[in-house]
MDAnalysis code that builds the backbone (N, CA, C; Angstrom):
import MDAnalysis as mda
import numpy as np

u = mda.Universe.empty(360, n_residues=120, atom_resindex=np.repeat(np.arange(120), 3), trajectory=True)
u.add_TopologyAttr("name", ["N", "CA", "C"] * 120)
u.add_TopologyAttr("resid", np.arange(1, 121))
u.add_TopologyAttr("resname", ["MET", "ASN", "ALA", "ALA", "TRP", "ARG", "GLU", "LYS", "VAL", "LEU", "HIS", "GLY", "THR", "LEU", "ALA", "PRO", "SER", "GLU", "GLY", "SER", "GLY", "PHE", "ASP", "LEU", "ALA", "ASP", "GLN", "GLU", "GLY", "ARG", "LYS", "TRP", "GLU", "VAL", "ARG", "SER", "ILE", "SER", "LYS", "GLY", "GLY", "ILE", "TYR", "PHE", "CYS", "PRO", "SER", "TYR", "MET", "VAL", "GLY", "SER", "GLY", "ARG", "ARG", "PHE", "GLU", "ARG", "LEU", "GLY", "PHE", "LEU", "ASN", "LYS", "LEU", "GLY", "ASP", "ILE", "HIS", "GLY", "TYR", "VAL", "VAL", "SER", "ASP", "ILE", "THR", "ALA", "PHE", "PRO", "ARG", "VAL", "PRO", "TYR", "TRP", "LEU", "ILE", "GLU", "GLY", "ALA", "LEU", "VAL", "LYS", "GLN", "TRP", "TRP", "ASP", "ALA", "GLY", "LYS", "LEU", "GLY", "SER", "SER", "THR", "GLN", "ILE", "SER", "ARG", "ASP", "LYS", "ALA", "LEU", "ASP", "LEU", "LEU", "GLY", "ARG", "ILE", "SER"])
u.atoms.positions = np.array([
    [0.839, -1.133, 0.034],
    [0.165, 0.029, -0.037],
    [0.934, 1.165, -0.110],
    [0.538, 2.207, -0.781],
    [1.399, 3.332, -1.109],
    [1.285, 4.225, 0.394],
    [2.589, 4.751, 0.636],
    [2.503, 5.409, 2.187],
    [1.699, 6.595, 2.139],
    [1.604, 7.330, 0.933],
    [0.860, 8.608, 0.794],
    [-0.499, 8.270, 0.976],
    [-1.142, 7.211, 0.420],
    [-2.518, 6.989, 0.419],
    [-2.763, 6.430, 1.845],
    [-1.873, 5.704, 2.472],
    [-2.130, 5.298, 3.923],
    [-2.227, 6.480, 4.819],
    [-1.417, 7.438, 4.676],
    [-1.254, 8.411, 5.630],
    [-2.671, 9.425, 5.235],
    [-2.981, 9.568, 4.014],
    [-4.272, 10.364, 3.468],
    [-5.414, 9.863, 4.209],
    [-5.582, 8.477, 3.979],
    [-6.998, 7.901, 4.435],
    [-7.132, 7.835, 5.874],
    [-6.147, 7.092, 6.437],
    [-6.431, 6.664, 7.888],
    [-5.519, 7.628, 8.923],
    [-4.590, 8.458, 8.224],
    [-3.405, 9.032, 9.011],
    [-2.600, 8.020, 9.955],
    [-2.361, 6.722, 9.333],
    [-1.862, 5.699, 10.109],
    [-0.455, 5.093, 9.824],
    [-0.115, 3.985, 10.382],
    [0.939, 3.398, 9.916],
    [0.759, 1.720, 9.686],
    [1.564, 1.184, 9.043],
    [1.603, -0.266, 8.768],
    [1.830, -0.922, 9.793],
    [1.115, -2.442, 10.063],
    [1.526, -3.157, 11.096],
    [2.836, -3.374, 11.207],
    [3.383, -3.780, 12.368],
    [4.745, -4.034, 12.611],
    [5.282, -5.279, 11.946],
    [4.575, -6.127, 11.464],
    [5.075, -7.215, 10.608],
    [3.971, -7.996, 10.020],
    [4.329, -8.849, 9.101],
    [3.511, -9.469, 8.222],
    [2.439, -10.257, 9.051],
    [3.120, -10.903, 10.153],
    [2.476, -11.856, 10.951],
    [1.512, -11.136, 11.900],
    [1.382, -9.835, 12.051],
    [0.485, -9.028, 12.886],
    [-1.054, -9.423, 12.318],
    [-1.899, -9.286, 13.371],
    [-3.406, -9.915, 13.056],
    [-4.209, -8.513, 12.408],
    [-3.368, -7.608, 11.863],
    [-3.936, -6.394, 11.154],
    [-2.920, -5.824, 10.027],
    [-3.478, -5.085, 9.380],
    [-2.623, -4.501, 8.345],
    [-2.200, -3.043, 8.637],
    [-3.202, -2.276, 9.024],
    [-2.608, -0.922, 9.356],
    [-3.334, -0.380, 10.766],
    [-2.690, 0.515, 11.307],
    [-3.422, 1.201, 12.461],
    [-3.447, 2.589, 12.308],
    [-4.701, 3.115, 12.785],
    [-4.939, 4.582, 12.355],
    [-4.357, 5.276, 13.475],
    [-4.797, 6.803, 13.351],
    [-4.002, 7.664, 14.241],
    [-4.353, 7.444, 15.725],
    [-5.558, 6.816, 15.911],
    [-6.065, 6.559, 17.359],
    [-5.698, 5.175, 17.730],
    [-4.940, 4.397, 16.898],
    [-4.424, 3.125, 17.436],
    [-5.434, 2.009, 16.942],
    [-6.561, 2.262, 16.389],
    [-7.377, 1.149, 15.763],
    [-6.889, 0.321, 14.843],
    [-7.020, -0.932, 14.670],
    [-6.368, -1.716, 13.769],
    [-7.383, -2.005, 12.593],
    [-6.917, -2.179, 11.408],
    [-7.851, -2.096, 10.209],
    [-7.143, -3.131, 9.376],
    [-8.074, -3.918, 8.715],
    [-7.547, -5.118, 7.501],
    [-7.754, -4.235, 6.262],
    [-6.906, -4.479, 5.240],
    [-6.948, -4.098, 3.787],
    [-7.573, -5.174, 3.024],
    [-8.638, -5.055, 2.392],
    [-9.223, -5.971, 1.291],
    [-9.519, -5.105, 0.010],
    [-9.411, -6.076, -1.055],
    [-9.620, -5.641, -2.491],
    [-10.783, -6.429, -2.958],
    [-11.600, -5.681, -3.584],
    [-12.545, -6.299, -4.514],
    [-11.990, -6.598, -5.859],
    [-12.007, -7.748, -6.415],
    [-11.317, -8.088, -7.477],
    [-12.570, -8.619, -8.344],
    [-12.169, -9.165, -9.798],
    [-13.047, -9.780, -10.567],
    [-13.896, -11.058, -9.737],
    [-12.928, -11.607, -8.914],
    [-13.302, -12.778, -8.150],
    [-14.102, -12.511, -6.933],
    [-14.304, -11.288, -6.576],
    [-14.944, -10.988, -5.431],
    [-14.069, -10.468, -4.286],
    [-14.464, -10.586, -3.048],
    [-13.797, -10.249, -1.781],
    [-14.121, -11.464, -0.733],
    [-13.367, -11.237, 0.291],
    [-13.483, -12.143, 1.319],
    [-13.308, -11.356, 2.737],
    [-13.763, -11.535, 3.851],
    [-13.500, -10.988, 4.970],
    [-13.043, -11.814, 6.107],
    [-12.874, -13.001, 5.859],
    [-12.143, -13.929, 6.773],
    [-10.620, -13.669, 6.881],
    [-10.036, -14.013, 7.886],
    [-8.418, -13.961, 7.879],
    [-7.771, -14.519, 6.779],
    [-7.044, -14.083, 6.413],
    [-6.137, -14.479, 4.861],
    [-5.595, -16.036, 5.360],
    [-5.348, -16.504, 6.464],
    [-4.802, -17.882, 6.697],
    [-6.005, -18.614, 6.428],
    [-7.174, -18.315, 6.124],
    [-8.174, -19.322, 5.654],
    [-8.515, -19.291, 4.192],
    [-8.038, -18.635, 3.392],
    [-8.220, -18.431, 2.002],
    [-6.952, -19.135, 1.297],
    [-7.574, -19.914, 0.175],
    [-6.276, -20.635, -0.547],
    [-6.502, -22.170, -0.601],
    [-5.632, -22.724, -1.447],
    [-5.715, -24.076, -1.612],
    [-5.300, -24.739, -0.444],
    [-6.032, -25.702, 0.076],
    [-5.938, -26.552, 1.382],
    [-6.102, -26.019, 2.620],
    [-6.834, -24.766, 2.422],
    [-7.243, -23.893, 3.524],
    [-8.636, -24.028, 3.812],
    [-9.097, -23.713, 5.058],
    [-10.693, -23.800, 5.210],
    [-11.249, -22.767, 6.199],
    [-12.201, -22.392, 5.991],
    [-12.839, -21.378, 6.690],
    [-13.229, -21.806, 8.235],
    [-12.902, -20.974, 9.134],
    [-13.275, -21.523, 10.481],
    [-14.140, -20.163, 11.201],
    [-15.272, -20.526, 11.705],
    [-16.198, -19.447, 11.992],
    [-15.763, -18.925, 13.213],
    [-15.185, -19.610, 14.137],
    [-14.778, -18.832, 15.297],
    [-13.590, -17.879, 15.048],
    [-12.641, -18.465, 14.287],
    [-11.381, -17.563, 13.897],
    [-11.864, -16.223, 13.152],
    [-12.950, -16.388, 12.245],
    [-13.516, -15.153, 11.894],
    [-14.019, -13.963, 12.707],
    [-14.781, -14.722, 13.538],
    [-15.408, -13.972, 14.599],
    [-14.532, -13.376, 15.525],
    [-13.273, -13.928, 15.894],
    [-12.411, -13.438, 16.723],
    [-11.577, -12.339, 16.012],
    [-11.537, -12.438, 14.602],
    [-10.732, -11.462, 13.815],
    [-11.690, -10.279, 13.994],
    [-13.046, -10.375, 13.846],
    [-13.826, -9.062, 14.101],
    [-13.662, -8.598, 15.353],
    [-13.636, -9.400, 16.381],
    [-13.425, -8.702, 17.592],
    [-12.146, -8.130, 17.927],
    [-10.902, -8.547, 17.134],
    [-9.662, -7.706, 17.189],
    [-9.243, -6.578, 16.350],
    [-10.282, -6.328, 15.310],
    [-9.904, -5.207, 14.401],
    [-11.017, -4.237, 14.453],
    [-10.890, -2.992, 14.188],
    [-11.862, -1.886, 14.057],
    [-12.726, -2.181, 12.922],
    [-11.874, -2.563, 11.675],
    [-12.734, -2.556, 10.279],
    [-11.750, -2.819, 9.284],
    [-12.464, -2.711, 8.166],
    [-11.800, -3.135, 6.920],
    [-11.533, -1.874, 5.975],
    [-10.548, -1.585, 5.273],
    [-10.330, -0.769, 4.204],
    [-10.437, -1.485, 3.090],
    [-11.678, -1.219, 2.273],
    [-12.044, -2.158, 0.987],
    [-11.853, -0.955, -0.108],
    [-11.310, -1.649, -1.215],
    [-11.131, -0.783, -2.430],
    [-11.523, -1.847, -3.467],
    [-11.860, -1.130, -4.473],
    [-12.207, -1.854, -5.859],
    [-11.348, -1.711, -6.820],
    [-10.394, -2.660, -6.848],
    [-9.221, -2.568, -7.720],
    [-9.519, -2.787, -9.240],
    [-10.887, -3.199, -9.340],
    [-11.115, -3.312, -10.827],
    [-11.326, -2.129, -11.720],
    [-11.658, -0.915, -10.824],
    [-11.775, 0.291, -11.345],
    [-10.442, 1.261, -11.628],
    [-9.332, 0.603, -11.622],
    [-7.989, 1.240, -11.725],
    [-7.964, 1.952, -12.956],
    [-7.392, 3.287, -12.881],
    [-6.596, 3.955, -11.957],
    [-7.400, 4.596, -11.079],
    [-8.499, 4.749, -11.091],
    [-9.210, 5.557, -10.083],
    [-10.005, 4.642, -9.038],
    [-9.431, 4.138, -8.173],
    [-9.795, 3.134, -7.104],
    [-10.753, 3.886, -6.089],
    [-12.162, 3.430, -6.262],
    [-12.812, 3.806, -5.097],
    [-12.559, 2.945, -3.612],
    [-12.677, 3.572, -2.535],
    [-12.565, 2.822, -1.353],
    [-13.462, 3.126, -0.353],
    [-13.713, 2.146, 0.672],
    [-14.737, 2.347, 1.815],
    [-14.074, 2.140, 3.032],
    [-14.321, 2.568, 4.242],
    [-14.022, 2.168, 5.458],
    [-15.194, 1.489, 5.945],
    [-14.997, 0.331, 6.253],
    [-16.128, -0.247, 6.936],
    [-15.811, -0.879, 8.370],
    [-16.752, -0.547, 9.247],
    [-16.345, -0.975, 10.562],
    [-16.874, -2.609, 10.763],
    [-15.898, -3.115, 11.563],
    [-16.460, -4.547, 11.921],
    [-17.630, -5.015, 12.265],
    [-18.320, -4.123, 13.017],
    [-19.666, -4.184, 13.477],
    [-20.565, -4.498, 12.313],
    [-20.535, -3.630, 11.251],
    [-21.189, -3.791, 9.999],
    [-21.047, -5.196, 9.440],
    [-19.899, -5.541, 9.152],
    [-19.560, -6.918, 8.648],
    [-20.138, -7.889, 9.499],
    [-20.204, -7.746, 10.841],
    [-20.655, -8.930, 11.671],
    [-22.314, -8.676, 11.494],
    [-23.034, -7.625, 11.185],
    [-24.235, -7.611, 10.868],
    [-24.561, -8.251, 9.753],
    [-23.668, -8.155, 8.761],
    [-24.055, -8.842, 7.294],
    [-23.705, -10.415, 7.490],
    [-22.876, -10.838, 8.285],
    [-22.683, -12.139, 8.551],
    [-23.961, -12.581, 9.277],
    [-24.374, -12.130, 10.369],
    [-25.655, -12.452, 11.120],
    [-26.873, -12.717, 10.276],
    [-26.943, -11.852, 9.490],
    [-28.102, -11.706, 8.317],
    [-27.983, -12.576, 7.194],
    [-26.641, -13.447, 7.006],
    [-26.700, -14.444, 6.185],
    [-26.203, -13.814, 4.678],
    [-25.742, -12.591, 4.745],
    [-25.365, -11.750, 3.587],
    [-23.807, -12.122, 3.058],
    [-23.009, -12.923, 3.755],
    [-21.722, -13.071, 3.386],
    [-21.444, -14.686, 3.171],
    [-22.473, -15.402, 2.950],
    [-22.471, -16.766, 2.475],
    [-21.698, -17.451, 3.727],
    [-21.376, -18.779, 3.326],
    [-20.893, -19.605, 4.437],
    [-19.334, -19.404, 4.703],
    [-18.575, -18.645, 4.086],
    [-17.255, -18.526, 4.310],
    [-16.453, -17.011, 4.117],
    [-17.539, -16.141, 3.930],
    [-17.497, -14.626, 3.803],
    [-16.920, -14.498, 2.592],
    [-16.786, -15.092, 1.736],
    [-16.192, -14.754, 0.499],
    [-17.578, -14.464, -0.387],
    [-17.623, -13.247, -0.977],
    [-18.855, -12.977, -1.854],
    [-18.401, -12.256, -3.223],
    [-19.312, -12.377, -4.211],
    [-18.850, -11.974, -5.507],
    [-18.650, -10.490, -5.551],
    [-18.198, -9.971, -6.553],
    [-18.014, -8.540, -6.742],
    [-19.215, -7.760, -6.859],
    [-20.410, -8.175, -7.577],
    [-21.522, -7.684, -7.591],
    [-22.069, -7.526, -6.104],
    [-22.048, -8.560, -5.399],
    [-22.651, -8.911, -4.096],
    [-22.038, -7.698, -3.245],
    [-20.624, -7.853, -3.231],
    [-19.728, -6.586, -2.209],
    [-20.330, -5.370, -2.714],
    [-20.611, -4.908, -4.334],
    [-20.840, -3.698, -4.605],
    [-22.377, -3.227, -4.058],
    [-22.960, -4.215, -4.126],
    [-24.347, -4.042, -3.680],
    [-24.576, -3.731, -2.226],
    [-23.788, -4.304, -1.454],
    [-23.667, -4.117, -0.038],
    [-23.208, -2.741, 0.477],
    [-22.060, -2.571, -0.265],
    [-21.389, -1.300, -0.074],
    [-22.285, 0.004, -0.453],
    [-23.095, -0.323, -1.748],
    [-23.832, 0.953, -2.131],
    [-25.120, 1.112, -1.162],
    [-25.330, 0.218, -0.283],
    [-26.349, 0.412, 0.642],
    [-26.001, 1.196, 1.993],
    [-24.688, 1.399, 2.047],
    [-24.052, 2.114, 3.120],
    [-23.672, 3.666, 2.785],
    [-23.657, 4.020, 1.507],
    [-23.231, 5.098, 1.073],
    [-24.129, 6.305, 1.383],
])
């Protein structure tokens, strides 16, 4: 993530290491995860649950929501003008509880943009 963008949006800093449970900390010390909407959609579960041979764990996802303030979500398919949203973890939890994130929190691009369009 570009340092100027990070400072402009959150006035924050990168996590101390790749192994941290978050990507960015804002000026108030709140923790944020960075996610991108691609042609394949987006996921909200921890990245260790995504990929070949990995599986979704509900409790791990819910614990993640309790550990972070929210997500910085960008639509990378719109490059070079990339829209972004700051989404609090509480809203993602509401989506989960309402069944809007499917069984593993991975949703299509269209579904993500629909959910994001409802909060603007």
